[in-house]
LUMBADREN-87877 format. One line per 2 residues: their letters; for each residue x negated, y, z of N, C-alpha, C. Coordinates in nm, 3 decimals, decimal comma. Atoms other than C-alpha are relative to their C-alpha. Example, Ala and Ser with C-alpha at 12.3 -4.5 7.8 and 13.67 -1.06 7.14 Angstrom:
// LUMBADREN-87877
AS = -0,089/-0,119/0,000/-1,230/-0,450/0,780/-0,090/0,120/0,000 ~ 0,082/-0,119/-0,006/-1,367/-0,106/0,714/0,077/0,109/0,073 .
// end
This chain:
// LUMBADREN-87877
MP = -0,085/-0,117/0,000/0,000/0,000/0,000/-0,090/0,124/0,000 ~ 0,082/-0,122/0,003/-0,154/0,337/-0,100/0,028/0,089/0,122 .
VA = -0,012/-0,094/-0,110/-0,217/0,588/0,179/-0,072/0,128/-0,039 ~ 0,064/-0,130/0,020/-0,288/0,959/0,139/-0,032/0,057/0,137 .
SV = 0,042/-0,052/-0,130/-0,487/1,102/0,429/-0,057/0,140/-0,017 ~ 0,057/-0,134/-0,007/-0,567/1,463/0,512/-0,045/0,022/0,143 .
SL = 0,041/-0,036/-0,135/-0,738/1,620/0,811/0,012/0,150/0,016 ~ -0,007/-0,142/-0,031/-0,693/1,955/0,981/-0,085/0,028/0,123 .
TN = 0,079/-0,046/-0,114/-0,932/2,137/1,212/0,017/0,150/0,012 ~ -0,017/-0,144/-0,019/-0,926/2,482/1,363/-0,103/0,077/-0,083 .
LP = 0,089/-0,092/0,071/-1,077/2,769/1,163/-0,066/0,086/0,106 ~ 0,067/-0,071/-0,109/-1,341/2,910/1,402/0,030/0,150/-0,002 .
GT = -0,027/-0,142/-0,017/-1,259/3,255/1,536/0,143/0,040/-0,029 ~ -0,141/-0,028/0,030/-0,889/3,224/1,448/0,086/-0,105/0,068 .
EA = -0,094/0,103/-0,043/-0,580/3,029/1,543/0,058/-0,073/-0,120 ~ -0,041/0,069/0,123/-0,546/2,900/1,185/-0,071/-0,135/-0,008 .
AI = 0,061/0,131/0,021/-0,637/2,554/1,060/-0,046/-0,012/-0,145 ~ 0,045/0,035/0,134/-0,831/2,425/0,762/0,046/-0,143/-0,025 .
GR = -0,043/0,133/0,041/-0,665/2,131/0,591/-0,092/-0,050/-0,109 ~ 0,091/0,058/0,099/-0,890/1,897/0,394/0,052/-0,133/-0,051 .
AG = -0,029/0,128/0,065/-0,830/1,618/0,148/-0,111/-0,019/-0,101 ~ 0,114/0,019/0,088/-1,147/1,488/-0,015/-0,082/0,128/-0,006 .
SH = 0,081/-0,121/0,016/-1,334/1,787/-0,157/0,086/0,127/-0,005 ~ -0,090/-0,114/0,007/-1,028/2,015/-0,146/0,034/0,051/0,139 .
CI = -0,041/-0,054/-0,129/-0,929/2,252/0,133/0,103/0,112/-0,019 ~ -0,102/-0,103/-0,001/-0,649/2,492/0,221/0,011/0,054/0,142 .
IV = -0,017/-0,058/-0,133/-0,586/2,730/0,510/0,148/0,001/0,035 ~ -0,136/0,005/-0,053/-0,274/2,684/0,720/0,007/0,098/0,117 .
DR = -0,011/-0,103/-0,104/-0,159/2,975/0,938/0,145/0,045/0,012 ~ -0,129/-0,064/-0,015/0,143/3,157/1,067/-0,009/0,142/-0,056 .
PE = 0,005/-0,138/0,049/0,245/3,500/0,937/-0,072/0,091/0,101 ~ 0,072/-0,094/-0,087/0,044/3,791/1,077/0,093/0,047/0,112 .
GK = -0,075/-0,044/-0,116/0,161/3,876/1,428/0,095/-0,103/0,059 ~ -0,088/0,106/-0,050/0,354/3,550/1,478/-0,082/-0,108/0,070 .
AG = 0,066/0,105/-0,079/0,218/3,328/1,758/-0,149/-0,010/-0,029 ~ 0,145/-0,002/0,023/-0,142/3,435/1,698/-0,040/-0,013/-0,145 .
GL = 0,031/0,013/0,142/-0,117/3,404/1,322/-0,061/0,127/-0,057 ~ 0,062/-0,113/0,070/-0,325/3,624/1,098/0,043/0,008/-0,146 .
GL = -0,043/0,001/0,139/-0,150/3,541/0,772/-0,110/-0,041/-0,096 ~ 0,115/0,039/0,082/-0,468/3,377/0,641/0,032/-0,109/-0,101 .
GF = -0,030/0,111/0,090/-0,295/3,089/0,469/0,149/-0,028/-0,004 ~ -0,139/0,040/0,016/0,026/2,905/0,397/0,059/-0,048/0,131 .
NG = -0,067/0,059/-0,115/0,282/2,825/0,664/0,063/-0,133/-0,042 ~ -0,054/0,132/0,028/0,457/2,490/0,689/0,109/-0,002/-0,106 .
AQ = -0,107/-0,005/0,100/0,763/2,590/0,486/-0,057/0,019/-0,140 ~ 0,064/-0,023/0,130/0,544/2,720/0,205/-0,072/-0,126/-0,048 .
LL = 0,068/0,124/0,038/0,337/2,401/0,211/0,098/-0,106/-0,046 ~ -0,102/0,097/0,041/0,651/2,188/0,191/0,052/0,035/-0,139 .
AL = -0,048/-0,043/0,132/0,781/2,394/-0,104/-0,107/-0,025/-0,107 ~ 0,108/0,027/0,094/0,440/2,369/-0,272/-0,013/-0,150/-0,028 .
AI = 0,007/0,145/0,021/0,438/1,991/-0,218/0,111/-0,046/-0,095 ~ -0,113/0,037/0,087/0,781/1,961/-0,381/-0,028/0,044/-0,143 .
GG = 0,024/-0,053/0,134/0,694/2,184/-0,675/-0,126/-0,055/-0,065 ~ 0,126/0,051/0,054/0,337/2,064/-0,716/0,012/-0,144/-0,046 .
CF = -0,021/0,140/0,038/0,438/1,699/-0,723/0,084/-0,006/-0,126 ~ -0,084/-0,003/0,118/0,710/1,779/-0,976/-0,082/0,038/-0,124 .
CN = 0,085/-0,042/0,113/0,459/1,963/-1,201/-0,093/-0,113/-0,044 ~ 0,090/0,111/0,033/0,212/1,674/-1,182/0,076/-0,113/-0,070 .
DL = -0,077/0,109/0,061/0,481/1,416/-1,260/0,047/0,038/-0,139 ~ -0,040/-0,045/0,133/0,606/1,623/-1,553/-0,114/-0,018/-0,099 .
RY = 0,116/0,017/0,088/0,255/1,621/-1,699/-0,034/-0,147/-0,022 ~ 0,021/0,145/0,018/0,213/1,245/-1,635/0,095/-0,054/-0,106 .
IA = -0,101/0,049/0,094/0,535/1,180/-1,824/-0,029/0,049/-0,141 ~ 0,031/-0,056/0,132/0,440/1,413/-2,110/-0,118/-0,074/-0,063 .
HR = 0,116/0,074/0,053/0,100/1,241/-2,147/0,039/-0,140/-0,044 ~ -0,043/0,135/0,033/0,264/0,898/-2,143/0,079/-0,002/-0,131 .
RG = -0,081/-0,008/0,122/0,500/1,011/-2,420/-0,074/0,063/-0,118 ~ 0,077/-0,061/0,107/0,223/1,174/-2,622/0,043/0,143/-0,032 .
LG = -0,046/-0,137/0,019/0,369/1,523/-2,575/-0,092/0,098/0,071 ~ 0,079/-0,104/-0,063/0,182/1,842/-2,498/0,091/0,107/0,058 .
IA = -0,075/-0,110/-0,062/0,317/2,102/-2,257/-0,073/0,129/-0,032 ~ 0,061/-0,128/0,037/0,251/2,451/-2,395/0,003/0,097/0,118 .
SL = -0,009/-0,086/-0,118/0,373/2,635/-2,084/0,094/-0,063/0,101 ~ -0,080/0,056/-0,109/0,517/2,540/-1,748/0,003/0,098/0,115 .
AV = -0,017/-0,083/-0,120/0,655/2,749/-1,463/0,109/-0,065/0,084 ~ -0,097/0,060/-0,092/0,836/2,612/-1,157/0,012/0,091/0,121 .
RV = -0,026/-0,075/-0,123/0,997/2,806/-0,874/0,075/-0,093/0,094 ~ -0,067/0,082/-0,101/1,097/2,631/-0,553/0,054/0,093/0,108 .
DL = -0,064/-0,072/-0,111/1,344/2,789/-0,311/0,037/-0,102/0,105 ~ -0,022/0,094/-0,109/1,337/2,603/0,020/0,096/0,066/0,100 .
SM = -0,098/-0,051/-0,095/1,646/2,660/0,236/-0,029/-0,059/0,137 ~ 0,027/0,044/-0,137/1,605/2,640/0,614/0,106/0,057/0,093 .
EG = -0,090/-0,051/-0,103/1,823/2,677/0,921/-0,025/-0,074/0,130 ~ 0,004/0,067/-0,129/1,850/2,591/1,287/-0,113/0,046/0,090 .
DP = 0,104/-0,026/-0,099/1,635/2,607/1,597/-0,022/-0,131/0,075 ~ 0,112/-0,038/0,085/1,398/2,437/1,557/0,041/0,008/-0,147 .
LI = -0,026/-0,022/0,141/1,396/2,553/1,197/-0,032/-0,127/-0,078 ~ 0,025/0,118/0,084/1,434/2,263/0,953/0,039/0,033/-0,144 .
AT = -0,034/-0,013/0,141/1,444/2,241/0,576/0,133/-0,070/-0,023 ~ -0,132/0,058/0,027/1,799/2,181/0,456/0,023/-0,025/-0,148 .
GA = -0,016/0,024/0,142/1,748/2,181/0,081/-0,108/0,071/-0,079 ~ 0,098/-0,062/0,089/1,522/2,270/-0,209/0,061/0,008/-0,139 .
DL = -0,047/-0,021/0,137/1,619/2,416/-0,545/-0,119/0,033/-0,087 ~ 0,108/-0,024/0,096/1,375/2,398/-0,836/0,058/0,063/-0,126 .
AV = -0,031/-0,058/0,130/1,398/2,622/-1,140/-0,122/-0,026/-0,088 ~ 0,110/0,045/0,087/1,188/2,489/-1,429/0,010/0,068/-0,136 .
RC = 0,011/-0,051/0,137/1,076/2,664/-1,746/-0,116/-0,074/-0,065 ~ 0,100/0,085/0,065/0,892/2,427/-1,977/0,016/0,013/-0,151 .
TL = 0,002/-0,005/0,146/0,794/2,466/-2,341/-0,096/-0,106/-0,049 ~ 0,085/0,103/0,057/0,660/2,173/-2,538/-0,068/0,052/-0,125 .
ED = 0,080/-0,046/0,114/0,390/2,222/-2,801/0,070/-0,023/-0,134 ~ -0,066/0,030/0,126/0,605/2,060/-3,071/0,137/0,067/-0,012 .
GS = -0,127/-0,071/0,004/0,909/2,276/-2,987/0,121/-0,083/0,034 ~ -0,114/0,087/-0,032/1,125/1,979/-2,885/0,057/0,035/0,138 .
DP = -0,073/-0,024/-0,124/1,370/1,981/-2,595/-0,074/-0,064/0,118 ~ 0,069/0,058/-0,115/1,190/1,937/-2,259/0,095/-0,066/0,099 .
GP = -0,098/0,054/-0,094/1,514/1,825/-2,090/-0,023/-0,143/0,044 ~ 0,025/0,139/-0,043/1,440/1,451/-2,096/-0,123/-0,014/0,090 .
LI = 0,118/0,004/-0,088/1,095/1,512/-1,942/0,036/0,049/0,139 ~ -0,040/-0,059/-0,129/1,243/1,731/-1,671/0,088/-0,098/0,077 .
DE = -0,087/0,098/-0,066/1,512/1,471/-1,597/-0,079/-0,117/0,058 ~ 0,079/0,114/-0,049/1,259/1,187/-1,568/-0,088/0,041/0,118 .
AR = 0,083/-0,048/-0,112/1,031/1,396/-1,344/0,086/0,015/0,126 ~ -0,091/-0,015/-0,114/1,328/1,477/-1,118/0,030/-0,136/0,062 .
ES = -0,036/0,133/-0,048/1,412/1,107/-1,091/-0,118/-0,080/0,054 ~ 0,116/0,081/-0,040/1,054/0,989/-1,028/-0,101/0,074/0,088 .
SM = 0,095/-0,076/-0,080/0,880/1,265/-0,830/-0,011/-0,058/0,142 ~ 0,019/0,066/-0,129/0,730/1,103/-0,519/0,052/0,086/0,115 .
VG = -0,045/-0,087/-0,109/0,790/1,403/-0,291/0,149/0,026/-0,011 ~ -0,141/-0,029/0,020/1,125/1,493/-0,441/0,092/-0,118/0,029 .
CS = -0,080/0,121/-0,027/1,249/1,135/-0,409/-0,013/-0,046/0,145 ~ 0,021/0,043/-0,139/1,103/1,076/-0,061/0,080/0,081/0,100 .
LP = -0,065/-0,085/-0,099/1,256/1,374/0,117/0,147/-0,033/0,025 ~ -0,141/0,033/-0,028/1,624/1,286/0,065/0,017/-0,130/0,077 .
RG = -0,008/0,128/-0,070/1,555/0,937/0,200/-0,048/0,013/0,145 ~ 0,056/-0,019/-0,133/1,369/1,069/0,502/-0,114/-0,097/0,026 .
IP = 0,111/0,087/-0,038/1,048/0,929/0,644/-0,025/0,017/0,149 ~ 0,033/-0,014/-0,141/0,952/0,854/1,001/-0,133/0,075/0,014 .
VS = 0,123/-0,073/-0,032/0,689/1,086/1,147/-0,036/-0,034/0,143 ~ 0,045/0,032/-0,135/0,492/0,958/1,444/-0,113/0,094/0,038 .
VG = 0,105/-0,090/-0,049/0,266/1,177/1,658/-0,066/-0,068/0,119 ~ 0,075/0,059/-0,109/-0,008/1,035/1,879/-0,125/0,084/0,026 .
QG = 0,121/-0,072/-0,033/-0,328/1,158/2,039/-0,120/-0,072/-0,056 ~ 0,125/0,057/0,052/-0,678/1,107/1,899/-0,007/0,012/-0,150 .
V = 0,022/-0,012/0,145/-0,828/1,154/1,556/-0,105/-0,099/-0,042 .
// end
């Protein structure tokens, strides 16, 4: 079974964290003035929206490559709805603008990506999250 692992450590001199996966890194922080945040990086809601949209973009490109199609341009906007206390995500809406190099209709690609996106398909099903001590 494949496993994706990331690690997070504090960013020295701040209350932000550096998230790492292989040779890639990202800064995670709260908005400036919120619970010690300096606004240095993405907050959790933004990261979740990026995961949804980023996975969708990657899957769209996988599908296009498999079908021998080239994507000339791609833009995706993700609006993540939240409510409650504690604040939880209640829905995500994606708006996709895709143009194929051959001018054909991107609708079938978009539909297949929606149906096969790992993040987009996992969230509605829910996943258990366990928290323990030690790294």
